[in-house]
Structure formats: C-alpha cells, structure tokens
N, C-alpha and C positions, 0 to 999 in steps of 0.2 A: 264596934264597927256597925254601921247601919246596913242591914241586909236588903236584898232586892225588893222584898215585899214592903218593907217600911219606906223605901225610896218611892215606891208607887203611891203609897198612902200620902206621903208628904207632898209629892208632885200634884196629886189630885186635890189635896187641901189647898195648895197654893193657887191652882187654876180656879177652883171654886171661889176662893177669896177674891181673886181678880174680877171674876164675872159678877159677883154679888155686891161688891163694894165700890167699883170704879166705873167711870165712863169708858166705853170701848176706845174712843178716840185718843185717850191718854196713852194707849199701848200700840197705836197704829201710825205714829208720826213718820215712821220709816217705811210704811207700807202704802204704796200708791194704789188706790182702789179706783180704777177706771170702770165705772159701772156700765159704760156703753158696750163693754166686751160681753155683757150678759144679754144684751138686747136680742130679741128674736125678729129677724127680718125675712122677707121673701128672698128667693134667689135672684141674683142679677141675671137679666135676660138680654141677649144680644139679638139685634134685628138687622135684616138686609136693607137695601136701599128702598125697597117697596114697603117696609114696615112689617115684613113677615119674620116671625121668630125663627132663628137658626140654631140657637143654643142657650141653655141655662147653665150657669156656672155653679157647679157643686161637685165635691168629691168627698172622699171618706174623712178628710180632716176638716172639711167645711160642709157639714151635712145638709141635706134637704130638711127644711124646717116643717114641723107639724104643730098644730095648735091643740091645746088641751080640750077644747070644746068638741073636737072631731074624734076624740079617742073614746073607746068603751070605758064605762065606769069601772068594770072589774080590772081592766089593765092598769088604770091609774092607781087604784087601791092596792093592787098586787105589790107595787113598788113601795107604797106607804107602809103596809103591814110587814113587809120584809126588811126594809132598810131603816125605817124610822116611824115606829108605831105612834109616837107622841108628836108627830110632825105638826098637826094642827093645834097643838097646845103650847109648845115651847116657842122661844123667840130667837131661834137660830142655834142655840146651844142647849142641850138637855142635861142639867145637873143630875137629875135622877138617873138618867141613862148612863152617865159617867160613873156614878157610884155603883150602879148595878153591874156594869161591865167590870169595874175594878174589883168588886167583891168576887165575881166569878173567876177572874183571872188569878186573884190571890188564892182562892180556894183550889184551883186546878194546878197552880204553880207554873202556869204558862199563859201566853196571851191568846186566849180562845175566843174572846169576844171584843169587838170594837164598839166605839160609842159615838162615831161621827154621824151627825144628823144629815138629812138630805141637803140642807142648806150648807153645811160644812163641806160635804162632798162636792157640791157645786163650786164653792169657793176654792177648794183645793184643785179641782179639775181645770178651772179657768185661770187662776192666779198663781198657784204654788206648785212646788214639786212634791214628790212622794217620799222625801227623806223623813226618817223617823227621828225627829228632834223635838225637844220641848219648845224651842223658838218657833219652829214651823207650825206646831200644833196651836200655839198661842195666837199666831197670826191668822191661822185658819178660823179660830173662834171669833176673833175680832172682826174679820171680814164678813163672816156669816152674820154677826149681829148687825153690821152695817147694811147688808143685803136685806135683812128682815125689816129694817127701818124704812127702806125705800120701796119695797115691793109687797104685794099681797101673797098669800100662801099659794093661790092658784098660779100666779105669775112665776113664782119660784119653782113650783113643780113642773111647769111647762118648760122653763129654762133648763132645769135638771134633765128632763127627758130628752131635750135636744142637744145637750152637751156631753152626757155621760158616755164612757167608753164601754163597748160590749164585746170586745175581742174581735179577732179576724179583721182588724183594720176598720171596724165600723164604729163611727161616732154618731150618737143620736139614735133615737128609737126607730126612725124611718129607715136609716141605713141598716140597722140591725134586723128589722123586719124583712128587708130585701135580702140581706145576707143569709139568714137562716131559714126563711120560709118563702122567699120569692114573692112577697105580697106587700101591700101598704100597711102601715101601722094601724090604721083605722079598721082594717079587716081582720086583725088578729083574733083568734078565739081564746077561750079560757086557758087551755093547755099551752098554747104558744105564748100567751101573755105571762104565764107563770114561769116558763123557761127563761124568757128574757129578764124578768124581774129577779131571777136568781143569779144572773151573770155579773152585775157590777161588783159583787163581793170579791170575786176572783175570776175575771173574764177568761183567762187562758185555761185555768183548771177546770172550769165547768162548761166550757164551750163544747157543743156536740160535735164540732169538727175535730176536736182533739181527744175527747173522751166521752163517748155516748153514755156509758154506764153512770159516770159521775153526773152528767147532765140530767139524766132521769132522776137520780137520787135528789139532786138539788131542786128539780122541778117539784118532786113529791113534797119536799119540805115547804116550798112556797105554797103549794096547793093546800097543805094542812093549815098553814097560817091563814090563808084566805077563808077556809071553812070555819076555823075557830073564831074569826072576826066577822062572821056572817056576811062575807062578800059573796060566797057561793054556798050551795047546799052540799050535803054529804053525797048525794047522787052525782052532782056535777063534778065533785072531787074524784069519785071513783071512775067516772067516764073519762075525765081528763088524764088520769094516770094510765089508763089503758091505751091512750092514743099514741101511735107510733110517730117517731120523729123522722120525717122525710126531708132531708136536706136538698136544696136545689143545687144544680151544678155550680161549681165555683166560677164566677164570672170574671172576665178580664175587662179592664177599662175600655169603654167605647169612646172613640174620638170622632169629631165631626168631619165630614168631607171637606169642610172649609177650615180645618184646624190651624193651618199656617196663617191664614188671614186673621182668624180670631186671636191668635197669639200676638200677632203684630198690633192689632187694635188694642189689646190689653196693655201692651208696652206703651203705645201712644197715649192711652188714658192715664197711665202713671207718670209719664214724662211731660205731657202737655196740659193735663187737667188737674194734676196734683192729687190724684186719688191713689192710695196704696193698693197693692195687689190683695192684701188681706181684706181691705175695705170692699174691694170689688167682689170678693167671694162671700161676704157676709152682709153687704150693705143694701141689697134690694134695688140696685140701680137698673135703669133701662139705657142700654147703649145702642144708639142708632148709627149704623155704619153705611158706607157707600158700596157695600158688596153687591156685585151683580152675579147672582147664582148661575145664570145661564153661561156666562163667560167662564166662571170657575169650574163648572161641571165639564165644559168643553176642554179646559186644561187637563182635568183629571182623566177624561176619556182619551184625549190625544196621547198622553203618556202611556196609559194602560193598554191602548191598542197598538202602540208603536213597537216595532221589532228592533231592539237594540243589539246589533250583531257583535258589538265589542264587549258585552257583558261577560264577566268571568264568575265562577262559583264563589270566589271569596270577595268579590267587589263588583259593583255594577255602575254603569254610567249614571250620574246624577243629573238632575234637571232643576233649574230655578226659573220662575216666570213672574213677571209683574205686568199688570194691565192698568192703564191710567186714562182717565178722561182728560184730554189736554186742555179743554176749555175751563175746567173747574179745579183741576189738580186732584180730583177724587180718585183714590185707589179703588179700582173696580174688582180686582181679583189678584190673588198672590198664591203661587204654587211653590211650596217650600221644599219638596223632595219626594222621591218615589215611594218611600215608606214613612212619610212624616207622621209623627205622633206628637202628643202634647208637649209644648215647649222644647221641641227638638231643634237640631241645627237647621237653620233656615237658609236654604240655597238661593232663595230669592233676594235676601239681604246681605249674604256673604259677598266679599269682594274678590274679583278675579281680574286678570289682565284683559282689557277690553279689545285688544287687537285693532283691526281696521274699523270697528264701529266708532272709534274716536276720531277718525279722519274728518268727517263733516264738521265736528266741533272744534278740533284743534287746527285745521288747515283750511278747508274749503269755505265754510261760512265766514270766518274772519277775513279771508282773501276777498270775498265778494263785498264785504263791508268797507273795504278800502276804496271801492269804486274804480280800482285799477285793473281788476281781473273780472272776466265774464265766463259763463259756462263754455263758450267756444274759444276761450283763450288757449293757446298752445303751450303745453308743458313738455319738458324734456323727459324722455323715457329711454334711458340707456344706462349701462353700468357707469356709475359715478362715485367719486370719493369726496366726502365732505369732511376734510381734515382726516382724522383717523376713523371716521364712520363711513362704512360702505354698505348701504342697504341693498337688498336684492329683491327682485320680484319673485312671486311664487313660480316654481318650475323653471326659473331662470329665463323667462320669456320677456322680450322687450319689443316695443313697437315704434321706436323712433319718437318723433314729435306727435303727441296726442292731445286732443281737446280735454279740458277739465271734465266735461261731461263723460267722455269715454274713460278717463282715468278713474272717475268715481264708479262707473258701471263695472269696470274690470277689476276694481280694487287694486290698482297698481301701487306699489310701494315707493319706487324711486320718484315718480312725479309728486307724490305727497310730501316727501322729504324736501325735494327741490323747492316746492312752493312755500313750505314753511320757512325755508331759508330766505326766500325772496321777501316775504312779508315781515319777517322778524319773529324770532321765537317768542318774544314777550306778548305779541298780539295773540298768538295761539294759546299760550299759557293762560293769559287773562280771560280769554273767551271760555275756555274749559272751566275755569274756576267760577266764572259768572254763571255758568250753566248748572252749578251746584255739585260738581265733582271735586272731591278733595284731592289736592296736589301737594307735593313736597317740593321745597326749593330745588332739590336735586333733579326734579323732573324738567327743569328749565333747560332742555337740550333738544336736539333734533329727533331723538328717538321718541319724543312725545307724539310725533306725527303717526307713529305706528302702534301707539298704545302702550309704550314702555313706561308704566307708572309705578311709583313706589308702593302705593296703597292699593291700586286697582280700583275697580268700580263694581257696583252691584247691579242687578237687573232693575232694581228700584231707581238707582242713580241714573241709569241710562234711559229708562222710560221717562223720567222727569225731564232730563236734558233734551231728549228728542221731542218732547211736547211743545217746545218752542217752535220747531219746524211746522208742526201741525196747527199751531195757534197764532200764526202771524207774527212770530218773533217774541211772544210773551210766555213766561213761565210762571205758573202758580204752584206754590209749595204743595207737594204731594201729601195727602192725608187720608186716613181710613175712616175717621169718625165724623158724623154730621153733628150730633149733639149727645150729651149725657144728661139724663134726668134722674134725680135722687129719689129715695123712697117716699119723700114728702111731696113729690111732683114738681120740685124746683129744678129748673134748667141750670146746669153748671156753667160758669163763664167759659166761653170758648176762646182758644188761643187765636191770635191774629194770624190770618192766612195771607201771606205776602204774595203779590203778583208784581213781576218786574219785566221790563222789556230788555232783551239781551241782543236783539238784532232788528233790522228794519223788516217791514212786511215784504218788501221786494226781495231781500235776501232769503227770507223763509220760503217764499214762493219759488225762487230759482233753485234753491236746494231741494225742494220737494220734487220739482220736475226732474232733476238729475237723479234723485233717489228712486223715482218711479222707474227710471231706466235700468236700475239694478235688477228689477224684477221683470220688466217687459222687454228689454233689449235682448237680441239673440246672444250677445256676449255677456249679459249680466250675470253676476255671481249668485244672485238670489232668484233665479228662474224657477226653482222648485217651490217657491212661495206663491206663485201666480194662481189666482182663482178666477181670472177672467174679468175682473173689475179693477179700477185704478187703485193701486197700493204703492206706497213708498217704503223703502227699507234699506238696510245695509247689513252685509255680512261681516263677520270678524273671526279671525283664527289666530291662535298663537301656537308656535311649534313646541314640541315636547323636549327638544334638544337632547335626545338620547343617541349616543354614538352608534352609528350603523343602522339606525331605525328611522324610517320616514313616517313619523307620526306626530299627532298634535295633542296639546294639553287642554286648550280652551276652544270652544266653538260658540259663536254668537249669531243671533239675528235680532235686530231691532227694527220694527216696522210700524207703520201707522196709516190711519185715515184721518179725516178732519175731526172725528169724534172718538178715536181710540188709538192709544199707543201701546204696543205689546213688545216687551223685551224678554228675550229667552237666552239662557246660557246652558250649555251642557258640558260635561267633563267628569273625569274621575276625581274623587276626593284626594286620592294619592296616585299621582302619575309616576309610573316606573316602566321598566322594560317589559313587564307583563300586563300593564294596564295603560293604554293610550288610545287616542281616537284615530281612526283611519280616515275620517272625513272632516271637513271644516264647517264653517258657519253656513255654507250653502247646502249642507246635507241635513242632518238631524234637526237643528234649530229652525231652518227654513221650512221643513216639512211639518214640524209641530206648529209653526206659525200658521201655515196654510189651513191645517185642521181646525185650529181655534177660530180663525177668521170665518171659515165656512159654517161651522156649527155653533159658534158662540154668539153670533150677532144676528 
C-alpha cells in the first residue's frame, strides 16, 4: 500500500511533469479565465445635479484601490520575502518552492509549509475556492501561468495587494491599513507593514483583533525575513519589534445622507444601462444624477425635527418621499425611511393604498376631459348606494349638492364615486393606467375612485402621475440618472426617456386651480401645507379597519408647483391595534410637505 508520504511525492512529480512538459491551456479548457476580474480600477463616483461628488462606491468586499507606485518599498518587499521569495524569478509556479515545501512536509510528517506563489494566491482568491484538492491546485497553477503571460510582475503584485484578504472583513491593503491602523496604506511604517504582510497566511489566527500575542510573533517572523533579505537594517528590526500595536476603534459602515437616492440610482443603472452591480463597484464609472441635495437635506431635516406622536418603542411611523421635476422627469430627491441604511427597504418606492390622492387621476381629470363636466358642475353628496357598494364621507358628514371644486377641496368620497359612475369606470381606469400607475383588472370597479387598488402605488408613482398636472398634461418618465461615463471616458448609451400627453393643457390648468383650493380654501383638507404662496396638492387617507378603533393605516400628501412635485406617504410598516395613525393626510404628510417646500427650494 502507498503511504501518505509516497502519495505526496507522486502528486508532486505529476504536477511538475504537467508544468514542465505541457502548455497550460491544455489543462484549462474547463476553466474560464476572465482576466478583467483582475483589473485595478478607481472607485465608481456618484455626483449630484451640479456635478458635486456625493459618494464613492467601495466596501470591504470591493476595496478601495491603491497603486504600487504609491506604496513604500519596504511594504511591497515585506510581502514578497514572506509569501514568495522567488516571485521575481518564477513564471507563476515555483517548482523549487514546491519541492522544498514537500520535503519539509515529509520530514515533519505534516503539512507545515505551503508552496503557493503570490500569483497562485491571486488566482485562488479571484477565481477559485479554498478546497484542498489536486484538481483545484492544478487549476490554480494553470491560471497563475496564464496571469503571468498577460501581466508584468509589478502589475501582479499590485493586483495581489488589492485583492488579498487580511481578516476582519478587510479585502485589499488599503482596507487592511484602515482596519488595523486607521491610516492609508501609503503611510504605513515598517512595523505596520510587517504585521500586514504576516496576515495572508492565516488572517484569523494572526489578526491582532483576535490574538495580539500571535500577531506580534508573526510580525517578528516577517521582520526577521525583511532583515535577512536586506530590506531593513538590524536596528530597524529591533525598533519595529518594540512598537506597540494600537488598534483603532472598530468602525461601523457609514452611509450617505442620500443613501436611498443612491441605491435607487444604482438600481436604475443596472436595469436601464445594463451595468451589473459588481461592475459598478469595481469599474471606475462616473454616475451623474439629478439629485438636488438642498431638497434631500430638507427631507432629512423635516423628518428629524418632526414629533411623531404615534411612535411606539417597538415600531415607529415610517415615511417615504419622492421629489420630481415635472418638466424633465428628473428625480430630485428620494427619502427611503427614518433609519434607512444601504440597500434597505425603500419606503419611497414601496406601494401603499393611495386613498383620496387617486381622485384627481381616476375621477376629476377624466371627467374634465369629456368636456361635459366643469369645476363648477354640481355633484351629489348624500348617502347613496351603488349596487352593493355604499361609500361614506369622513365623519359621516354630507353637504347635499356641491361643486366639483368643493368636492375636491373637502375630499368628499360620495361625489367622487358618483362622478366615476357618471363618466364610466373605464375612463377612470384608463386614465390612471396612462398616468403610469399599475392596475389589476379587478380594480375596474367604483372603489377605484377612493384608491382601492390591488397593488397600491408608491410615492414615486404618485409624483410622476401628478407631474402631468404641473406640466400642462405631459408626463416624462421619472429617472435619477443624467448619464454614466465609464473608466475610459466613454458615455454609456442612455435609455429613451419617454414623454407623453395624458390630458389637455386646459384640464391640467383646471385641476391645478381646484387642487390649489385644497391648501388655500378654509375648508381644504391640506391647509397645514400652506406656506403663503400658490401650491397645489391633495391629501389621502386609508382607514385601519380595526374593530372599535378610529384609526388610519396610510396618510398621503401629493403637492406641486410648476417646477417641483413632492409626494409623501406615512404609516406603520405593520398596522395593528397597537400601531395605527390618529391623523390623516392633512396632518403629518401635509406638515412635512410644508417644511420641505419652505426650506428645500
């Protein structure tokens, strides 16, 4: 029977035979080597509408890139003498190193020394797993040989330093320098460089965050190698060994004040520009957006300063907001939630029942489009049955015959249902769909007048739909991105941004006048949004339907000027007997709207 030592010898002989007698490509037919994965790019940068940088995309899995020319010579050589002394001599695989390691392993009776070169480690880290099989090792060697054919030693070392894992979630030398010393890689001293050079062998074992004593022992080993290879002097070695390791506080991920907007822009980049999220994190793109930081900051401040009286210790009232330029469709700001973090649940794009904010779209604008109804047309406002559907006004108050303008201002339910019946459900249904709000065939009924939708609508949906009122009947597709430029300076092809007419200018103008009354009239439900200048808007509220409780689930305000549409929703993520709103769209959303309009424009 062949014992373990003989197996190792035979395995080594086979690998050496492969490396010395055959072309690497003969053994890599089943290995896809995408060399672009090795490329070193700058971070992708995101800009606001004025071209000001708002964020660079990088995290621990997609590290900040550093260039070899910017690093101290002793740092670079610390890795070479520790991980791969013959790095500048071999062609990706070091046969002498393999034999030396095999001999020591046989001599000790265990695997005490590895033989992976820096190039092999790079290949494994980027392309392969860490499984310990002959097949994986062979692929690693073949890929390493391919890398050596394509790149210089300096390029390989640079890629290695930017890809290798250093423990504590840090990928790349820059992330490691920040993680363990709170400084840039270019500023590392000899002792710090030696400590980091000792980590790739066993990042968890030698990390100073997990075992300070082992970290110091490993650092001493690296410093000794640096001195023996004339990288540093004996005096420098002694001084470096004396240096205390002072770890910076463990940092938490910082997120931009505009994170919800940035996340939406990234999704738009992947869906509309055909760029993968991975490419965005490593491709050095410049993404120019329509973000108006003044409006977004006003959103942040409005919520931060607001007193949410319905908040509970286990759940708080959430808020979503979207601001759009109605003339261009540019998304100017997007507030995703009160404690929004990277790629969190976005309350601005989540869908909720829109309540009475749907009335101008499903009822009043399509009625005006028929030319049979006017703002002063009288509508019935009294308890009525529409087959088995019996809508009620809020607080069960009725006013007899009222004008369309008053019905809009008071947000009366019965007149809206009555008018939808008069013009025909199909007209209202088609108008809402044409405004960009997704409907289900089951929504083709009179409850459409009050916002009873299968899928609901988001603040983005409602802002885009209301932009037609602000822009003379025209809707332009909402979009966050102006353009994307790749790392070579090439502008990526932009998606077509559609503009369509969904109503006449006259209808848009008449609707705007009626919606101004929602804010300015003494009976208007949106009076709390008034800032003393002409604004148009509509409140919306949906009931919580909790037995014995007079509370609400959703509260909305959608308002606009000729140059800005702002849509706001508030409500609990989970409405129940302990979590419900006591006010409607005329309260919290209207007050938040007022703040943003006052301080954001």
